[in-house]
Structure formats: structure tokens, C-alpha cells
C-alpha positions in Angstrom: -55.7 -50.5 84.6 -51.8 -49.2 85.7 -49.6 -50.4 83.5 -46.8 -53.4 84.6 -43.4 -52.3 84.8 -41.3 -53.7 82.0 -39.2 -56.7 82.8 -35.6 -56.2 83.0 -35.4 -58.1 79.3 -38.3 -55.6 77.9 -35.9 -52.6 79.5 -33.5 -53.7 77.6 -35.2 -53.7 74.2 -36.6 -50.1 75.0 -33.0 -49.0 75.9 -31.7 -50.3 72.7 -34.5 -48.1 71.1 -33.5 -45.3 72.8 -29.9 -45.2 72.5 -30.4 -45.8 68.6 -32.9 -42.3 68.8 -29.9 -40.7 70.2 -27.5 -42.1 68.0 -30.0 -40.4 65.1 -30.0 -37.2 67.0 -26.4 -37.3 67.6 -25.6 -37.8 63.9 -27.6 -35.0 62.6 -26.1 -32.8 65.2 -22.9 -34.0 63.4 -24.5 -32.7 60.3 -25.3 -29.2 61.7 -21.6 -28.6 63.2 -20.8 -29.2 59.5 -22.7 -26.9 57.6 -22.2 -24.5 60.3 -18.8 -24.5 59.7 -19.6 -24.0 55.9 -22.0 -20.9 56.9 -19.1 -19.4 58.8 -16.6 -20.0 56.0 -18.5 -19.1 53.5 -20.0 -15.6 55.2 -23.2 -16.5 55.5 -23.9 -15.9 58.9 -25.4 -12.7 58.8 -27.8 -12.7 55.3 -30.8 -13.6 57.9 -31.4 -10.5 60.1 -34.2 -11.6 61.8 -35.1 -13.9 64.1 -38.7 -16.0 63.8 -38.1 -19.7 65.3 -41.7 -20.3 64.1 -43.1 -18.2 61.2 -39.4 -18.2 59.8 -39.4 -22.0 58.3 -40.8 -20.4 54.8 -38.1 -19.5 52.1 -38.4 -16.8 49.5 -40.4 -18.1 47.0 -41.2 -14.8 44.3 -38.6 -12.6 43.3 -40.6 -10.2 45.2 -40.1 -12.5 48.8 -36.1 -12.2 47.4 -36.3 -8.5 47.3 -37.8 -7.7 50.7 -35.0 -10.3 52.2 -32.5 -8.6 50.6 -33.4 -5.1 51.0 -33.6 -6.1 54.7 -30.1 -7.2 54.4 -28.8 -4.0 52.8 -30.0 -2.0 56.0 -27.0 -4.1 58.6 -23.1 -3.5 58.4 -22.2 -6.3 56.6 -23.8 -5.1 53.4 -23.0 -1.3 53.7 -19.4 -1.9 55.0 -18.3 -5.1 53.1 -20.5 -6.6 50.2 -22.2 -3.2 49.3 -21.1 -4.1 45.7 -23.1 -7.6 46.1 -26.1 -8.4 43.6 -29.1 -10.1 44.6 -27.7 -13.1 42.8 -24.8 -13.2 45.0 -26.9 -12.5 48.1 -29.3 -16.1 47.2 -26.4 -18.2 48.1 -25.2 -17.1 51.6 -28.9 -16.4 52.5 -29.9 -20.2 51.7 -26.8 -21.5 53.6 -28.1 -19.8 56.9 -31.9 -20.5 56.0 -30.8 -24.4 55.4 -28.9 -23.9 59.1 -31.7 -22.6 61.2 -34.0 -25.4 59.5 -32.3 -28.0 60.1 -31.7 -26.5 63.9 -35.5 -26.9 63.6 -35.3 -30.6 62.7 -33.4 -31.5 65.2 -35.7 -30.2 68.1 -38.6 -31.7 66.4 -36.2 -35.2 66.3 -35.4 -34.9 70.0 -38.6 -33.9 71.2 -41.7 -35.9 69.6 -39.5 -39.5 70.2 -39.1 -38.3 74.1 -42.6 -37.6 74.5 -43.7 -41.1 72.7 -40.6 -43.0 75.2 -41.8 -41.3 78.3 -45.4 -41.4 78.4 -45.3 -45.2 77.5 -42.9 -45.3 80.1 -40.5 -46.4 78.3 -37.4 -44.7 79.9 -35.7 -45.3 83.3 -36.1 -43.3 86.2 -32.1 -42.2 86.4 -32.4 -41.2 82.6 -35.4 -38.9 82.4 -33.8 -36.0 83.5 -30.8 -36.3 81.4 -32.7 -36.1 78.5 -34.2 -33.5 79.9 -31.0 -32.0 80.5 -30.4 -32.1 76.7 -33.7 -30.7 75.9 -33.0 -27.6 77.7 -29.5 -27.2 76.6 -30.7 -27.8 72.6 -32.9 -25.0 73.3 -30.3 -23.1 74.3 -27.9 -23.5 71.4 -30.8 -21.9 69.6 -31.2 -18.8 71.6 -27.0 -18.7 72.0 -27.2 -19.1 68.1 -29.5 -15.9 67.2 -27.2 -14.3 70.5 -24.5 -14.7 68.2 -25.8 -13.4 65.2 -26.9 -10.9 66.8 -23.3 -9.2 68.0 -22.9 -9.3 63.7 -25.4 -7.0 63.0 -24.8 -3.6 65.2 -21.4 -1.8 63.9 -18.8 -4.4 63.5 -20.0 -6.7 60.5 -18.4 -9.4 62.4 -19.7 -11.9 64.7 -18.2 -12.1 68.5 -15.6 -14.9 68.6 -16.6 -15.6 72.0 -19.8 -16.1 71.3 -19.2 -18.0 68.2 -17.3 -20.2 70.2 -19.5 -20.9 73.1 -21.7 -21.9 70.2 -19.7 -24.0 68.9 -19.0 -25.7 72.3 -22.2 -26.4 73.4 -23.2 -27.8 69.7 -20.1 -30.3 70.4 -21.1 -30.5 74.5 -24.6 -31.5 73.7 -23.4 -33.8 70.9 -20.8 -35.6 72.9 -23.6 -35.9 76.0 -25.9 -37.7 73.8 -23.0 -39.9 72.5 -22.3 -40.9 76.1 -25.6 -41.3 77.3 -26.2 -43.6 74.1 -23.1 -45.6 74.8 -24.2 -46.2 78.3 -27.4 -47.5 76.8 -25.6 -50.0 74.4 -22.4 -51.0 75.8 -21.8 -54.1 78.3 -19.3 -54.1 80.8 -16.2 -55.4 80.5 -13.0 -55.6 81.5 -10.5 -53.1 80.8 -6.6 -52.0 82.8 -8.1 -49.0 85.2 -4.9 -47.3 85.0 -5.6 -45.9 81.8 -9.2 -44.2 82.5 -8.2 -41.0 84.0 -5.4 -40.1 80.9 -8.4 -40.8 78.7 -10.8 -38.4 80.3 -7.8 -36.3 80.2 -7.7 -36.6 76.5 -11.2 -36.2 75.8 -11.2 -33.1 78.0 -8.2 -31.6 75.9 -10.0 -32.2 72.4 -13.0 -30.5 73.6 -10.9 -27.7 74.7 -8.5 -27.9 71.4 -12.3 -27.2 69.7 -12.9 -23.9 71.4 -9.6 -23.0 70.8 -10.6 -23.6 66.9 -13.6 -21.5 67.1 -11.5 -18.4 68.7 -9.1 -19.2 65.5 -12.1 -18.9 63.0 -13.8 -15.8 65.3 -10.9 -13.7 64.7 -10.1 -14.8 61.5 -6.8 -15.7 63.1 -5.3 -18.7 60.4 -5.4 -15.9 57.7 -2.3 -13.4 58.7 0.5 -16.4 59.0 -0.4 -19.3 56.6 2.8 -20.7 56.8 3.9 -24.1 58.4 6.1 -25.1 60.6 7.7 -21.7 61.4 5.0 -18.5 61.8 6.1 -16.2 59.3 9.9 -16.1 59.8 10.4 -18.0 63.2 8.6 -20.8 65.2 8.1 -18.4 67.8 6.7 -15.1 66.4 7.5 -11.8 68.1 4.7 -10.3 69.6 3.2 -12.6 71.6 1.0 -11.5 74.5 1.6 -7.8 73.3 -2.2 -6.8 74.2 -2.6 -5.5 78.0 -3.1 -6.8 80.0 -1.5 -10.0 78.5 -4.2 -12.6 79.0 -6.5 -11.1 77.0 -4.0 -11.4 73.7 -5.4 -15.4 74.0 -8.5 -14.3 73.3 -8.6 -11.2 71.0 -4.7 -11.2 69.2 -4.5 -12.8 66.1 -1.3 -13.7 66.5 -1.5 -15.2 69.8 -4.5 -17.4 69.3 -2.9 -19.2 65.9 0.2 -19.4 68.3 -1.9 -21.3 70.8 -4.1 -23.2 68.7 -0.8 -24.8 67.2 0.8 -25.4 70.7 -2.2 -27.3 72.0 -2.3 -29.4 68.9 1.4 -30.6 69.4 0.4 -31.3 72.9 -2.4 -33.3 72.2 -0.3 -35.3 69.6 2.3 -35.8 72.2 -0.2 -36.9 74.7 -2.5 -39.3 72.2 0.7 -40.8 70.7 2.0 -41.4 74.5 -1.5 -42.9 75.7 -2.0 -45.0 72.4 1.7 -46.9 73.2 0.6 -47.9 76.8 -2.7 -48.5 75.7 -1.6 -50.7 72.9 0.8 -52.5 75.4 -2.1 -53.7 77.8 -4.4 -56.3 77.8 -7.3 -54.6 75.4 -10.5 -56.5 75.3 -13.7 -55.9 72.4 -13.4 -53.0 70.0 -10.9 -51.3 72.1 -7.8 -52.0 70.2 -9.4 -51.0 67.0 -10.5 -47.6 68.2 -7.2 -46.6 69.7 -5.5 -47.0 66.2 -8.7 -45.2 64.8 -7.8 -42.5 67.3 -4.2 -42.5 66.4 -5.1 -42.4 62.2 -7.7 -39.6 62.9 -5.1 -37.3 64.6 -2.8 -37.6 61.4 -5.7 -36.4 59.1 -6.9 -33.7 61.1 -3.1 -32.3 61.7 -2.7 -32.7 58.0 -6.0 -31.0 57.3 -4.8 -28.5 59.8 -1.8 -27.4 58.1 -3.6 -27.6 54.7 -5.9 -25.0 55.9 -3.3 -22.6 56.5 -1.1 -23.1 53.5 -4.0 -23.2 51.2 -5.2 -20.1 52.7 -8.3 -21.2 54.0 -10.3 -23.6 51.4 -14.0 -24.0 52.5 -13.9 -27.9 51.6 -10.5 -28.3 53.8 -11.4 -26.1 56.7 -15.0 -27.5 56.5 -13.1 -30.9 56.9 -10.9 -29.8 59.6 -13.6 -28.6 61.8 -15.4 -32.1 61.3 -12.5 -34.1 61.7 -12.2 -32.5 65.3 -15.6 -34.0 66.4 -15.2 -37.2 64.9 -11.6 -37.3 66.9 -13.8 -36.7 69.8 -16.4 -38.9 69.4 -13.7 -41.5 68.8 -12.2 -40.2 72.0 -15.6 -40.1 74.2 -15.7 -44.0 73.2 -12.2 -45.2 74.3 -13.0 -43.2 77.7 -16.6 -44.9 78.1 -14.6 -48.5 77.6 -12.6 -47.5 80.6 -15.4 -45.9 82.5 -17.4 -49.1 82.0 -15.8 -51.6 84.0 -17.0 -55.0 84.9 -16.4 -55.5 88.8 -14.2 -58.7 89.3 
């Protein structure tokens, strides 16, 4: 017998189930971004020098296993040029950070694929949603490959990963996370009236916060936060000498630590001004539902993010503060997506 199409009430219930599943996936990806940040901040990312997607699930269990892993690590530039005095006991923590990061990536794959197949086989997915879920699946797989491509850049001569690959890896993770959040909101959020004149402004803010996260990836990849641990000045001046000194000049925005940190600061100031302007205009409008509360959270989170960014600099990049700065950026991006979605999910008048 052919399965009867789901009624509108049944499909609404199926959509809620799919949305809840997607939100769980997004929450785990959020944790993955946090763990990835900690892995980078503790210089743990190059501790696993092999990529075994299927066989690498079992960690070292005996002293012989640990010695084997440490011996492999010793064959690569990070140990030979930077950590040549490291002991086996010092190696174990950095290995475990990278190991847990990779295992969590595999778990996310399982968490996505198995429910997706269930929803697909039981015909609970609306036709228009299936392509979006397939795109998420492809992007998630690409993220794993991109992660290894990033690690490989630090296993050749220079024991530091490419800032371009690191930024791409972070950016793709945040993009997939945002794509999942937006899709879940499509399935959950009811149509409602909101003042439409702020729609483009809200989209612009979401895009700029995403670009700001990419800018942070460049700062992390080049360690651009190290040379000038001061605020509001960079050294002795607000606009330091030597900006855009590389040839060609545009290359400085990606490879010169001074220029990268300066650009990150200026981008932050711009976003602060735009968010405050947007919040002022939005709160003067006739907002409905939870949107007003979300905009207040938007402003509050922005203040926290700025404080974390300044603290990361002046306290010389402490791991807890720097990791909080990264994940707060993702939370800020999440709220901006919610706000943008509220303006896009318009009820026809």
C-alpha cells in the first residue's frame, strides 16, 4: 500500500520534530566551535599528525600506544622547532584536545545522518526541505575535509596552520551553523507582522557579524593579537604607523599582524555603531512577539563581546577569555539571525 500524504496537522508536527533535531545539531556544532577554539588556543591542533576518519576513533589506551603517538608527533616541525623539550606527559593533554575535537566532528555526522535518513524514509520531510538538508550534509562532510586540509598546512615546514585555511574552516562551521538555525526557524516561527523597513538593515548586520568572525579567524591564524596588547591605543597611537606596508598593499589585510589587528578593531567599532543605530530605530517601531526582547539581548551581548575582546588583548590572550570571546561572537550571530528572520517572516496584510 502507498503511504497516504500527511495531513497539514501531521506535517506541522513533523516539521516541529525536524526543527528540534536541527536545533540539537546546531547546539552540538556550537560546542564544536568552542572546542575548536580551545584546541587552537592551547596549540593542540597539530598533535594528531594522521587523519583516519574511520579507524581514528579509539584513543591511545596503553603506554605503548601513547609512545607510538608521541613518536609520530616528534617527526613533524611543531615538535622539532617549537616543542622539542616536550615530555610524553605534556603531550597527552594537547593530543586529547585534538582527539576530542575530531571525535565530536564524527558524532555530529552521525547525529545528522541517522535522523535525516529516518525522516526521509518515513516521508516526513516536505519536498522543498530535502534539498536544503542535503546541502547541509554535503557542507558538513566538506568541513571535515577542510579541517584536515588546514592541519596539513602546519605539518610541512612551518609549524603553524595557514591563516587562510583556519579562517575558511571557522567560516564554514559558522555558516553551516547559521544555515541550520535559519532552517529550524523557518519550520518553527509563525508568520507575524513586523515593521518591514528594517529588514535590509537586519540582514546587513548578520552579514557583517559573519565577516567579523572571519576577521577574528585571521587574527587567530596570524596571532595578530600578540604584538599590541593595549586598548584603545595600539602602542602609542590610535592609528599606528606601518599599516598596509606589504607589497601589494592589499596583502597586508591578510598577512600583516599590525594591519589585521587594526582592521579587526575598526570593524568592531563599525558594528557597535550600526547595532546601536539599528536597536534605536527598531525599539521605536511597533515590535511584536519576542523580537523586542531579542533586540535588547542583541545590544547586551554586543557589550559583553566588546568587553571580552578588550580583555583578551590586555590580559594577553588567556584561554578562557579568548574562547569566550569566540563563542560569544557565535551567540551574537545567532541572535542577529533570529532578528533577521523575524523581519523576513512577514505575515501578508
